[in-house]
C-alpha positions as CSV (number, residue, x, y, z in Angstrom):
1,M,43.9,-10.2,-15.2
2,A,43.4,-9.9,-11.4
3,I,43.2,-12.6,-8.7
4,T,41.8,-11.6,-5.3
5,I,43.6,-13.1,-2.3
6,G,41.1,-13.1,0.5
7,K,40.1,-9.6,1.5
8,T,43.6,-8.2,1.8
9,A,45.2,-8.1,-1.6
10,T,44.8,-8.6,-5.3
11,V,47.5,-10.0,-7.6
12,V,47.6,-8.1,-11.0
13,L,49.2,-9.7,-14.1
14,N,50.5,-6.8,-16.2
15,R,51.3,-6.7,-19.9
16,F,54.8,-8.1,-19.3
17,C,53.5,-11.1,-17.3
18,N,54.8,-9.6,-14.1
19,L,52.7,-10.4,-11.0
20,V,52.2,-7.3,-8.9
21,L,50.6,-7.5,-5.5
22,K,48.1,-4.8,-4.9
23,P,47.2,-4.5,-1.2
24,E,43.7,-3.4,-0.4
25,P,43.6,0.0,1.4
26,V,43.5,-0.2,5.1
27,A,42.3,2.8,7.1
28,T,45.1,4.2,9.1
29,G,45.3,7.2,11.4
30,G,42.3,9.4,10.8
31,G,39.8,11.0,13.0
32,G,37.5,13.8,11.9
33,G,37.9,17.5,12.5
34,G,36.3,18.2,9.2
35,V,39.3,16.8,7.3
36,T,38.0,13.3,6.5
37,P,36.1,12.9,3.2
38,T,32.8,11.1,3.5
39,P,32.1,8.9,1.7
40,T,35.6,7.8,1.1
41,P,36.6,8.3,-2.6
42,N,36.8,5.0,-4.6
43,W,38.6,5.6,-7.9
44,D,38.5,2.9,-10.5
45,D,41.5,0.9,-11.7
46,P,41.7,1.9,-15.4
47,I,43.4,-0.1,-18.2
48,N,43.7,1.9,-21.3
49,F,46.1,3.1,-24.0
50,P,47.8,5.6,-24.5
51,N,47.0,6.9,-21.0
52,A,45.2,5.4,-18.0
53,I,42.8,7.9,-16.5
54,T,40.5,7.2,-13.5
55,I,36.9,8.4,-13.2
56,N,36.3,11.6,-11.2
57,Q,35.5,11.2,-7.5
58,T,33.9,14.1,-5.6
59,I,35.6,15.0,-2.3
60,Q,32.8,15.6,0.2
61,G,32.2,15.9,3.9
62,I,35.1,18.2,4.7
63,S,34.8,21.6,6.2
64,T,38.2,22.9,5.2
65,S,40.8,22.6,2.5
66,I,42.8,19.3,2.9
67,N,46.1,18.2,1.5
68,L,46.4,14.9,-0.5
69,F,49.4,13.1,-1.9
70,Y,50.3,9.8,-3.5
71,S,52.9,7.2,-2.6
72,C,54.0,4.3,-4.8
73,V,53.1,0.8,-3.9
74,Y,54.5,-0.3,-7.3
75,C,56.2,2.3,-9.6
76,G,58.6,0.0,-11.4
77,D,57.3,0.6,-15.0
78,G,58.3,4.3,-15.2
79,G,56.1,7.1,-16.4
80,D,54.4,10.0,-14.6
81,I,51.3,10.6,-12.5
82,Y,49.0,13.6,-13.0
83,Y,45.9,14.9,-11.3
84,S,43.0,17.0,-12.5
85,L,40.7,19.1,-10.2
86,N,37.2,19.9,-11.4
87,D,38.0,18.7,-14.9
88,G,40.8,21.2,-15.4
89,S,44.1,20.5,-17.1
90,F,46.2,17.6,-15.8
91,V,49.0,18.6,-13.5
92,L,52.2,16.6,-13.1
93,I,52.6,15.5,-9.5
94,N,55.6,13.8,-7.9
95,E,55.4,11.1,-5.3
96,N,54.9,12.4,-1.7
97,V,54.1,16.0,-2.8
98,N,51.0,17.6,-1.4
99,F,48.2,19.3,-3.3
100,S,45.0,20.9,-1.9
101,V,41.4,20.0,-2.5
102,N,38.2,21.5,-1.2
103,N,34.7,20.2,-0.4
104,N,32.9,19.3,-3.6
105,D,36.0,19.3,-5.8
106,T,36.2,16.5,-8.3
107,L,39.5,14.7,-8.6
108,K,40.9,12.2,-11.1
109,F,44.3,10.8,-11.8
110,Q,46.2,10.0,-15.0
111,Y,49.2,7.7,-15.7
112,N,51.3,8.5,-18.8
113,N,54.3,6.4,-19.8
114,N,55.3,8.4,-22.9
115,G,53.8,6.1,-25.4
116,G,54.9,2.9,-23.7
117,F,53.0,0.3,-21.7
118,G,53.2,-0.2,-17.9
119,T,51.6,-0.3,-14.5
120,K,51.7,1.9,-11.5
121,I,50.0,1.2,-8.2
122,I,49.5,4.2,-5.9
123,D,48.1,4.9,-2.5
124,V,46.2,8.2,-2.4
125,K,46.7,9.6,1.2
126,N,45.2,12.4,3.2
127,A,48.1,14.4,4.7
128,S,45.6,16.5,6.7
129,D,44.3,13.3,8.5
130,G,47.3,11.5,9.7
131,N,48.3,10.2,6.2
132,T,45.1,8.1,6.0
133,I,45.0,6.0,2.8
134,L,41.9,7.0,0.9
135,D,42.3,4.5,-1.9
136,T,44.8,2.3,-3.7
137,I,44.6,2.7,-7.4
138,T,46.1,0.4,-10.1
139,L,46.7,2.4,-13.3
140,T,47.6,0.3,-16.3
141,I,48.6,1.4,-19.8
142,D,47.7,-1.5,-22.2
143,L,45.2,-2.3,-24.8
144,P,41.9,-2.6,-23.1
């Protein structure tokens, strides 16, 4: 269940009846030079079991390789975050660790909580563009 609060945040009720505030992404920093994806990727907020996996988003509008990373908005339920480029194998990625993407790469994320339930909310940031937030993703492991 999600309740939108104006245009600035959403409150998410997770499986354990914990209310989690999910802020809407706000463009920060930024400024071209061929390192700003256009259009801005917009991953879904999956709810699934046993893993929560986003849909692919195509990184477009960049003229050079860029570095992305994620930071936790809410990571209190444990588990791990993975990414997959171009439908390849999922790769474990720790918070605040860069990985590179190129123009026309497809990118998706997975949350795995080792068979348990949980929620993680992450900001996907562009390290090559002043740590601009590309999207805020809520990944929930629960019965859909």
